[in-house]
TIVO-2410 file (N, C-alpha, C; in nm, 3 decimals):
# residues 134
REC num residu      c1      c2      c3 atome chaine
REC   1      X  -2.583  -3.588   3.437     N      A
REC   1      X  -2.671  -3.594   3.364    CA      A
REC   1      X  -2.784  -3.518   3.359     C      A
REC   2      X  -2.759  -3.459   3.495     N      A
REC   2      X  -2.885  -3.363   3.543    CA      A
REC   2      X  -2.916  -3.230   3.445     C      A
REC   3      X  -3.054  -3.187   3.469     N      A
REC   3      X  -3.064  -3.080   3.384    CA      A
REC   3      X  -3.088  -3.077   3.260     C      A
REC   4      X  -3.105  -3.218   3.186     N      A
REC   4      X  -3.097  -3.241   3.030    CA      A
REC   4      X  -3.300  -3.310   3.035     C      A
REC   5      X  -3.354  -3.213   2.991     N      A
REC   5      X  -3.424  -3.264   2.981    CA      A
REC   5      X  -3.538  -3.316   2.814     C      A
REC   6      X  -3.583  -3.408   2.812     N      A
REC   6      X  -3.669  -3.450   2.697    CA      A
REC   6      X  -3.720  -3.381   2.619     C      A
REC   7      X  -3.712  -3.393   2.476     N      A
REC   7      X  -3.759  -3.257   2.374    CA      A
REC   7      X  -3.913  -3.232   2.362     C      A
REC   8      X  -3.984  -3.356   2.413     N      A
REC   8      X  -4.112  -3.323   2.420    CA      A
REC   8      X  -4.132  -3.244   2.567     C      A
REC   9      X  -4.071  -3.228   2.680     N      A
REC   9      X  -4.114  -3.148   2.778    CA      A
REC   9      X  -4.078  -3.012   2.739     C      A
REC  10      X  -3.927  -3.004   2.659     N      A
REC  10      X  -3.894  -2.888   2.592    CA      A
REC  10      X  -4.041  -2.821   2.516     C      A
REC  11      X  -4.067  -2.874   2.418     N      A
REC  11      X  -4.179  -2.847   2.347    CA      A
REC  11      X  -4.310  -2.775   2.443     C      A
REC  12      X  -4.326  -2.892   2.482     N      A
REC  12      X  -4.461  -2.843   2.626    CA      A
REC  12      X  -4.450  -2.729   2.660     C      A
REC  13      X  -4.342  -2.680   2.742     N      A
REC  13      X  -4.298  -2.576   2.791    CA      A
REC  13      X  -4.315  -2.494   2.751     C      A
REC  14      X  -4.251  -2.491   2.583     N      A
REC  14      X  -4.245  -2.342   2.486    CA      A
REC  14      X  -4.390  -2.351   2.451     C      A
REC  15      X  -4.490  -2.433   2.429     N      A
REC  15      X  -4.626  -2.418   2.394    CA      A
REC  15      X  -4.709  -2.343   2.523     C      A
REC  16      X  -4.704  -2.372   2.646     N      A
REC  16      X  -4.706  -2.316   2.735    CA      A
REC  16      X  -4.720  -2.192   2.798     C      A
REC  17      X  -4.583  -2.175   2.736     N      A
REC  17      X  -4.514  -2.037   2.719    CA      A
REC  17      X  -4.579  -1.954   2.629     C      A
REC  18      X  -4.600  -1.993   2.514     N      A
REC  18      X  -4.616  -1.871   2.426    CA      A
REC  18      X  -4.836  -1.924   2.393     C      A
REC  19      X  -4.900  -2.010   2.493     N      A
REC  19      X  -5.035  -2.020   2.464    CA      A
REC  19      X  -5.058  -1.845   2.589     C      A
REC  20      X  -4.966  -1.892   2.735     N      A
REC  20      X  -4.977  -1.796   2.860    CA      A
REC  20      X  -4.907  -1.639   2.804     C      A
REC  21      X  -4.874  -1.626   2.716     N      A
REC  21      X  -4.815  -1.497   2.672    CA      A
REC  21      X  -4.924  -1.406   2.586     C      A
REC  22      X  -4.994  -1.561   2.480     N      A
REC  22      X  -5.090  -1.463   2.412    CA      A
REC  22      X  -5.241  -1.455   2.521     C      A
REC  23      X  -5.230  -1.544   2.607     N      A
REC  23      X  -5.397  -1.526   2.697    CA      A
REC  23      X  -5.359  -1.364   2.739     C      A
REC  24      X  -5.221  -1.391   2.829     N      A
REC  24      X  -5.212  -1.260   2.863    CA      A
REC  24      X  -5.227  -1.152   2.826     C      A
REC  25      X  -5.185  -1.138   2.690     N      A
REC  25      X  -5.223  -1.012   2.534    CA      A
REC  25      X  -5.375  -0.949   2.514     C      A
REC  26      X  -5.410  -1.106   2.553     N      A
REC  26      X  -5.553  -1.079   2.523    CA      A
REC  26      X  -5.661  -1.056   2.655     C      A
REC  27      X  -5.586  -1.074   2.752     N      A
REC  27      X  -5.642  -0.987   2.911    CA      A
REC  27      X  -5.590  -0.850   2.903     C      A
REC  28      X  -5.439  -0.793   2.841     N      A
REC  28      X  -5.468  -0.652   2.865    CA      A
REC  28      X  -5.498  -0.624   2.773     C      A
REC  29      X  -5.539  -0.610   2.612     N      A
REC  29      X  -5.675  -0.573   2.572    CA      A
REC  29      X  -5.804  -0.564   2.580     C      A
REC  30      X  -5.872  -0.678   2.646     N      A
REC  30      X  -6.001  -0.615   2.715    CA      A
REC  30      X  -5.976  -0.556   2.857     C      A
REC  31      X  -5.860  -0.514   2.889     N      A
REC  31      X  -5.843  -0.448   3.000    CA      A
REC  31      X  -5.844  -0.291   2.970     C      A
REC  32      X  -5.771  -0.260   2.837     N      A
REC  32      X  -5.785  -0.171   2.709    CA      A
REC  32      X  -5.894  -0.161   2.722     C      A
REC  33      X  -6.007  -0.184   2.659     N      A
REC  33      X  -6.142  -0.184   2.584    CA      A
REC  33      X  -6.190  -0.127   2.673     C      A
REC  34      X  -6.194  -0.202   2.864     N      A
REC  34      X  -6.281  -0.140   2.941    CA      A
REC  34      X  -6.225  -0.022   2.943     C      A
REC  35      X  -6.113   0.051   2.963     N      A
REC  35      X  -6.100   0.179   2.978    CA      A
REC  35      X  -6.130   0.302   2.870     C      A
REC  36      X  -6.154   0.219   2.699     N      A
REC  36      X  -6.164   0.341   2.649    CA      A
REC  36      X  -6.301   0.332   2.640     C      A
REC  37      X  -6.397   0.199   2.681     N      A
REC  37      X  -6.544   0.152   2.705    CA      A
REC  37      X  -6.585   0.316   2.791     C      A
REC  38      X  -6.500   0.319   2.912     N      A
REC  38      X  -6.514   0.364   3.047    CA      A
REC  38      X  -6.495   0.552   2.983     C      A
REC  39      X  -6.412   0.551   2.921     N      A
REC  39      X  -6.374   0.714   2.859    CA      A
REC  39      X  -6.490   0.758   2.772     C      A
REC  40      X  -6.525   0.634   2.675     N      A
REC  40      X  -6.631   0.683   2.561    CA      A
REC  40      X  -6.747   0.682   2.678     C      A
REC  41      X  -6.811   0.650   2.797     N      A
REC  41      X  -6.905   0.621   2.881    CA      A
REC  41      X  -6.906   0.806   2.935     C      A
REC  42      X  -6.822   0.784   2.991     N      A
REC  42      X  -6.799   0.987   3.021    CA      A
REC  42      X  -6.823   1.083   2.940     C      A
REC  43      X  -6.757   1.068   2.837     N      A
REC  43      X  -6.773   1.165   2.739    CA      A
REC  43      X  -6.892   1.173   2.637     C      A
REC  44      X  -6.964   1.068   2.653     N      A
REC  44      X  -7.094   1.077   2.513    CA      A
REC  44      X  -7.194   1.066   2.578     C      A
REC  45      X  -7.225   0.971   2.689     N      A
REC  45      X  -7.355   0.982   2.757    CA      A
REC  45      X  -7.419   1.069   2.841     C      A
REC  46      X  -7.559   1.114   2.798     N      A
REC  46      X  -7.605   1.218   2.923    CA      A
REC  46      X  -7.627   1.172   3.037     C      A
REC  47      X  -7.579   1.339   3.098     N      A
REC  47      X  -7.600   1.314   3.258    CA      A
REC  47      X  -7.717   1.367   3.349     C      A
REC  48      X  -7.744   1.355   3.458     N      A
REC  48      X  -7.799   1.445   3.545    CA      A
REC  48      X  -7.703   1.485   3.682     C      A
REC  49      X  -7.684   1.611   3.681     N      A
REC  49      X  -7.608   1.692   3.802    CA      A
REC  49      X  -7.680   1.627   3.937     C      A
REC  50      X  -7.613   1.590   3.979     N      A
REC  50      X  -7.658   1.556   4.170    CA      A
REC  50      X  -7.712   1.667   4.249     C      A
REC  51      X  -7.679   1.832   4.233     N      A
REC  51      X  -7.691   1.916   4.335    CA      A
REC  51      X  -7.849   1.955   4.253     C      A
REC  52      X  -7.848   1.976   4.150     N      A
REC  52      X  -7.995   2.088   4.125    CA      A
REC  52      X  -8.062   1.984   4.011     C      A
REC  53      X  -8.039   1.858   3.995     N      A
REC  53      X  -8.091   1.783   3.884    CA      A
REC  53      X  -8.126   1.860   3.739     C      A
REC  54      X  -8.049   1.896   3.717     N      A
REC  54      X  -7.996   1.941   3.587    CA      A
REC  54      X  -7.941   1.808   3.473     C      A
REC  55      X  -8.078   1.826   3.368     N      A
REC  55      X  -8.011   1.714   3.234    CA      A
REC  55      X  -7.902   1.819   3.174     C      A
REC  56      X  -7.771   1.727   3.171     N      A
REC  56      X  -7.667   1.728   3.074    CA      A
REC  56      X  -7.637   1.658   2.943     C      A
REC  57      X  -7.601   1.713   2.831     N      A
REC  57      X  -7.569   1.647   2.731    CA      A
REC  57      X  -7.432   1.569   2.789     C      A
REC  58      X  -7.369   1.495   2.724     N      A
REC  58      X  -7.198   1.435   2.739    CA      A
REC  58      X  -7.113   1.544   2.718     C      A
REC  59      X  -6.992   1.567   2.758     N      A
REC  59      X  -6.912   1.651   2.761    CA      A
REC  59      X  -6.841   1.689   2.588     C      A
REC  60      X  -6.857   1.622   2.518     N      A
REC  60      X  -6.782   1.583   2.397    CA      A
REC  60      X  -6.879   1.655   2.300     C      A
REC  61      X  -7.020   1.607   2.304     N      A
REC  61      X  -7.139   1.709   2.243    CA      A
REC  61      X  -7.194   1.819   2.299     C      A
REC  62      X  -7.159   1.880   2.439     N      A
REC  62      X  -7.199   2.015   2.463    CA      A
REC  62      X  -7.224   2.079   2.383     C      A
REC  63      X  -7.298   2.192   2.432     N      A
REC  63      X  -7.308   2.317   2.405    CA      A
REC  63      X  -7.237   2.437   2.503     C      A
REC  64      X  -7.088   2.445   2.477     N      A
REC  64      X  -7.041   2.490   2.582    CA      A
REC  64      X  -7.031   2.703   2.561     C      A
REC  65      X  -7.133   2.758   2.446     N      A
REC  65      X  -7.143   2.856   2.435    CA      A
REC  65      X  -7.175   2.947   2.570     C      A
REC  66      X  -7.273   2.895   2.669     N      A
REC  66      X  -7.339   2.942   2.772    CA      A
REC  66      X  -7.229   2.991   2.869     C      A
REC  67      X  -7.122   2.891   2.885     N      A
REC  67      X  -7.020   2.909   3.017    CA      A
REC  67      X  -6.938   3.027   2.908     C      A
REC  68      X  -6.893   3.099   2.828     N      A
REC  68      X  -6.770   3.173   2.823    CA      A
REC  68      X  -6.870   3.301   2.828     C      A
REC  69      X  -7.018   3.348   2.797     N      A
REC  69      X  -7.070   3.431   2.731    CA      A
REC  69      X  -7.111   3.535   2.880     C      A
REC  70      X  -7.053   3.632   2.879     N      A
REC  70      X  -7.063   3.736   2.989    CA      A
REC  70      X  -7.196   3.826   2.960     C      A
REC  71      X  -7.300   3.869   3.116     N      A
REC  71      X  -7.378   3.965   3.090    CA      A
REC  71      X  -7.498   3.875   3.031     C      A
REC  72      X  -7.567   3.975   2.968     N      A
REC  72      X  -7.691   3.927   2.887    CA      A
REC  72      X  -7.839   3.942   2.966     C      A
REC  73      X  -7.923   3.866   2.922     N      A
REC  73      X  -8.069   3.891   2.980    CA      A
REC  73      X  -8.091   3.755   3.064     C      A
REC  74      X  -8.170   3.778   3.159     N      A
REC  74      X  -8.183   3.667   3.273    CA      A
REC  74      X  -8.167   3.546   3.208     C      A
REC  75      X  -8.293   3.540   3.089     N      A
REC  75      X  -8.271   3.363   3.075    CA      A
REC  75      X  -8.044   3.334   3.018     C      A
REC  76      X  -8.035   3.440   2.957     N      A
REC  76      X  -7.862   3.400   2.901    CA      A
REC  76      X  -7.821   3.347   3.024     C      A
REC  77      X  -7.824   3.392   3.126     N      A
REC  77      X  -7.749   3.380   3.308    CA      A
REC  77      X  -7.812   3.226   3.322     C      A
REC  78      X  -7.940   3.192   3.328     N      A
REC  78      X  -7.978   3.053   3.335    CA      A
REC  78      X  -7.903   2.950   3.256     C      A
REC  79      X  -7.866   3.023   3.100     N      A
REC  79      X  -7.816   2.918   3.066    CA      A
REC  79      X  -7.705   2.889   3.099     C      A
REC  80      X  -7.619   2.964   3.089     N      A
REC  80      X  -7.481   2.966   3.132    CA      A
REC  80      X  -7.472   2.938   3.326     C      A
REC  81      X  -7.561   2.942   3.375     N      A
REC  81      X  -7.523   2.894   3.522    CA      A
REC  81      X  -7.546   2.737   3.499     C      A
REC  82      X  -7.657   2.696   3.407     N      A
REC  82      X  -7.653   2.520   3.367    CA      A
REC  82      X  -7.572   2.482   3.329     C      A
REC  83      X  -7.479   2.585   3.207     N      A
REC  83      X  -7.355   2.517   3.116    CA      A
REC  83      X  -7.259   2.496   3.258     C      A
REC  84      X  -7.250   2.590   3.332     N      A
REC  84      X  -7.145   2.588   3.389    CA      A
REC  84      X  -7.129   2.456   3.506     C      A
REC  85      X  -7.282   2.460   3.585     N      A
REC  85      X  -7.330   2.330   3.651    CA      A
REC  85      X  -7.269   2.179   3.564     C      A
REC  86      X  -7.320   2.183   3.433     N      A
REC  86      X  -7.275   2.064   3.366    CA      A
REC  86      X  -7.135   2.040   3.348     C      A
REC  87      X  -7.067   2.138   3.334     N      A
REC  87      X  -6.865   2.114   3.306    CA      A
REC  87      X  -6.852   2.127   3.481     C      A
REC  88      X  -6.918   2.161   3.543     N      A
REC  88      X  -6.865   2.148   3.720    CA      A
REC  88      X  -6.890   1.956   3.722     C      A
REC  89      X  -6.979   1.911   3.693     N      A
REC  89      X  -7.019   1.828   3.718    CA      A
REC  89      X  -6.962   1.692   3.646     C      A
REC  90      X  -6.907   1.713   3.548     N      A
REC  90      X  -6.811   1.561   3.446    CA      A
REC  90      X  -6.715   1.626   3.406     C      A
REC  91      X  -6.635   1.653   3.448     N      A
REC  91      X  -6.496   1.715   3.390    CA      A
REC  91      X  -6.389   1.635   3.310     C      A
REC  92      X  -6.290   1.656   3.246     N      A
REC  92      X  -6.178   1.591   3.169    CA      A
REC  92      X  -6.127   1.461   3.230     C      A
REC  93      X  -6.060   1.497   3.343     N      A
REC  93      X  -5.923   1.446   3.393    CA      A
REC  93      X  -5.998   1.286   3.387     C      A
REC  94      X  -6.086   1.203   3.412     N      A
REC  94      X  -6.127   1.126   3.447    CA      A
REC  94      X  -6.120   1.024   3.303     C      A
REC  95      X  -6.215   1.087   3.187     N      A
REC  95      X  -6.160   1.013   3.065    CA      A
REC  95      X  -6.038   1.005   3.015     C      A
REC  96      X  -5.986   1.141   3.043     N      A
REC  96      X  -5.869   1.154   3.001    CA      A
REC  96      X  -5.772   1.020   3.027     C      A
REC  97      X  -5.756   1.028   3.148     N      A
REC  97      X  -5.676   0.961   3.298    CA      A
REC  97      X  -5.712   0.783   3.224     C      A
REC  98      X  -5.842   0.754   3.185     N      A
REC  98      X  -5.865   0.591   3.170    CA      A
REC  98      X  -5.807   0.585   2.997     C      A
REC  99      X  -5.821   0.691   2.891     N      A
REC  99      X  -5.726   0.708   2.754    CA      A
REC  99      X  -5.601   0.667   2.800     C      A
REC 100      X  -5.537   0.731   2.896     N      A
REC 100      X  -5.382   0.714   2.945    CA      A
REC 100      X  -5.383   0.583   2.947     C      A
REC 101      X  -5.424   0.554   3.018     N      A
REC 101      X  -5.386   0.431   3.085    CA      A
REC 101      X  -5.384   0.291   2.950     C      A
REC 102      X  -5.537   0.313   2.900     N      A
REC 102      X  -5.536   0.226   2.778    CA      A
REC 102      X  -5.481   0.195   2.646     C      A
REC 103      X  -5.380   0.283   2.657     N      A
REC 103      X  -5.280   0.325   2.527    CA      A
REC 103      X  -5.147   0.239   2.552     C      A
REC 104      X  -5.154   0.238   2.680     N      A
REC 104      X  -5.017   0.150   2.691    CA      A
REC 104      X  -5.083  -0.001   2.721     C      A
REC 105      X  -5.139  -0.033   2.779     N      A
REC 105      X  -5.189  -0.162   2.779    CA      A
REC 105      X  -5.237  -0.237   2.662     C      A
REC 106      X  -5.308  -0.152   2.587     N      A
REC 106      X  -5.354  -0.194   2.434    CA      A
REC 106      X  -5.218  -0.257   2.365     C      A
REC 107      X  -5.130  -0.141   2.357     N      A
REC 107      X  -5.010  -0.164   2.279    CA      A
REC 107      X  -4.917  -0.297   2.341     C      A
REC 108      X  -4.931  -0.293   2.493     N      A
REC 108      X  -4.830  -0.394   2.540    CA      A
REC 108      X  -4.916  -0.560   2.490     C      A
REC 109      X  -5.059  -0.503   2.517     N      A
REC 109      X  -5.163  -0.667   2.514    CA      A
REC 109      X  -5.160  -0.684   2.332     C      A
REC 110      X  -5.136  -0.579   2.249     N      A
REC 110      X  -5.144  -0.650   2.125    CA      A
REC 110      X  -5.015  -0.704   2.123     C      A
REC 111      X  -4.912  -0.644   2.151     N      A
REC 111      X  -4.748  -0.713   2.150    CA      A
REC 111      X  -4.773  -0.866   2.183     C      A
REC 112      X  -4.799  -0.881   2.307     N      A
REC 112      X  -4.827  -0.996   2.352    CA      A
REC 112      X  -4.861  -1.069   2.328     C      A
REC 113      X  -4.985  -1.062   2.248     N      A
REC 113      X  -5.097  -1.121   2.174    CA      A
REC 113      X  -4.987  -1.176   2.056     C      A
REC 114      X  -4.973  -1.091   1.959     N      A
REC 114      X  -4.915  -1.118   1.826    CA      A
REC 114      X  -4.782  -1.239   1.830     C      A
REC 115      X  -4.710  -1.189   1.962     N      A
REC 115      X  -4.584  -1.278   1.987    CA      A
REC 115      X  -4.616  -1.383   2.021     C      A
REC 116      X  -4.709  -1.442   2.137     N      A
REC 116      X  -4.754  -1.585   2.115    CA      A
REC 116      X  -4.835  -1.652   2.029     C      A
REC 117      X  -4.896  -1.599   2.005     N      A
REC 117      X  -4.991  -1.636   1.855    CA      A
REC 117      X  -4.864  -1.644   1.722     C      A
REC 118      X  -4.763  -1.630   1.720     N      A
REC 118      X  -4.663  -1.615   1.587    CA      A
REC 118      X  -4.558  -1.718   1.652     C      A
REC 119      X  -4.595  -1.710   1.783     N      A
REC 119      X  -4.437  -1.867   1.862    CA      A
REC 119      X  -4.548  -1.965   1.791     C      A
REC 120      X  -4.658  -1.989   1.837     N      A
REC 120      X  -4.760  -2.096   1.778    CA      A
REC 120      X  -4.789  -2.143   1.651     C      A
REC 121      X  -4.771  -2.024   1.595     N      A
REC 121      X  -4.822  -2.055   1.433    CA      A
REC 121      X  -4.682  -2.097   1.382     C      A
REC 122      X  -4.552  -2.041   1.415     N      A
REC 122      X  -4.433  -2.136   1.297    CA      A
REC 122      X  -4.406  -2.268   1.403     C      A
REC 123      X  -4.458  -2.267   1.532     N      A
REC 123      X  -4.396  -2.387   1.572    CA      A
REC 123      X  -4.489  -2.475   1.489     C      A
REC 124      X  -4.615  -2.461   1.464     N      A
REC 124      X  -4.749  -2.520   1.420    CA      A
REC 124      X  -4.681  -2.586   1.255     C      A
REC 125      X  -4.587  -2.462   1.190     N      A
REC 125      X  -4.518  -2.498   1.074    CA      A
REC 125      X  -4.444  -2.563   1.075     C      A
REC 126      X  -4.321  -2.565   1.162     N      A
REC 126      X  -4.199  -2.649   1.129    CA      A
REC 126      X  -4.273  -2.792   1.202     C      A
REC 127      X  -4.370  -2.819   1.270     N      A
REC 127      X  -4.442  -2.949   1.321    CA      A
REC 127      X  -4.442  -2.978   1.164     C      A
REC 128      X  -4.537  -2.943   1.102     N      A
REC 128      X  -4.605  -2.988   0.949    CA      A
REC 128      X  -4.485  -3.029   0.862     C      A
REC 129      X  -4.369  -2.919   0.863     N      A
REC 129      X  -4.279  -2.950   0.788    CA      A
REC 129      X  -4.161  -3.059   0.816     C      A
REC 130      X  -4.186  -3.089   0.994     N      A
REC 130      X  -4.126  -3.272   0.979    CA      A
REC 130      X  -4.233  -3.345   0.979     C      A
REC 131      X  -4.354  -3.345   1.004     N      A
REC 131      X  -4.427  -3.471   0.942    CA      A
REC 131      X  -4.388  -3.485   0.766     C      A
REC 132      X  -4.410  -3.373   0.700     N      A
REC 132      X  -4.361  -3.371   0.577    CA      A
REC 132      X  -4.256  -3.466   0.521     C      A
REC 133      X  -4.157  -3.432   0.593     N      A
REC 133      X  -3.996  -3.455   0.547    CA      A
REC 133      X  -3.996  -3.628   0.554     C      A
REC 134      X  -4.096  -3.662   0.665     N      A
REC 134      X  -4.084  -3.791   0.749    CA      A
REC 134      X  -4.153  -3.872   0.608     C      A
***
């Protein structure tokens, strides 16, 4: 008779597993949110370059017209150099990488959270039905 477990033990293990799965899902969703928050911060928050202390707007809202203009007056060259410094200081790979890491974390986290929640809800429903039949 080894290996036979009482139904209450099986029920407890099931609930613990479902709660753990839901907790992991929530944790992965929080990690995805942190990645996305970092990407938003990198893309939209103004910053200052380290080399020349130039004030720059976030890359997503920056005016990049000066980067692509050639020639022009002295003031146009200053604007172009400022735009180049800003573009060099904060580039695209860091926020894009954060988004690429955050997307699968969110997908897996949402799946795990949903699966755990559904398992617990269905188990509670089955318990309610069993009580109603008594």
